[in-house]
C-alpha positions, 0 to 999 in steps of 0.5 A, a space after each residue: 776055069 782056068 786058062 793055062 799056057 797049054 790053052 793058049 796056042 800065042 801066050 807071050 812069056 815075061 820072066 824075072 828072078 823070083 823073088 821079084 813076082 810078087 812086086 809085080 803081081 801085086 800091081 794092076 799095071 806093070 811098067 817096066 824100065 824099058 817101057 820109058 827107054 824103048 817105048 815097049 815091054 820085052 816079051 817072047 813066045 815058047 820057043 824063044 824062052 831058052 834064047 832070052 834065058 840064056 842071053 838075059 838071065 844067065 846070072 839069074 839063078 832062080 826064074 820065074 815065068 809070067 804066061 801071058 794071053 795076048 787076048 786079054 792085054 789092052 795095050 798094043 803087041 807088035 811082033 817085030 824082027 830082032 837082031 838075032 832073026 832065027 828066032 822070028 820077031 817078038 812081041 813087044 807090049 807098047 804100053 803097061 801090062 794090065 796083070 789080069 792078062 797074066 794066066 799062069 806063073 811058072 818056075 823055069 825049068 829047061 827041061 820044059 823049054 826043049 827047042 
């Protein structure tokens, strides 16, 4: 049986313009520019999704979420503070993301993330 985000209490979320999803999923490993420039991939937890979308993706009309099971990620994950402490520590993936850790692809809807 396929896992879904509801089955994973600590699921990680990555968001993308929907048009970019096929290219990400076609790779065995995903390495965005932030991995080179900052040393990690930015991710977030369920309660952080609305903040991240508003802060960084407000101009993107069609957003798709990749939902990741952290137990399947082969790279190290560290939970680190950000400049906005009210949302808690954010997960950072220190290495390429193995795309077989993606358990669900979901169209973003603000209604799904009311906190």
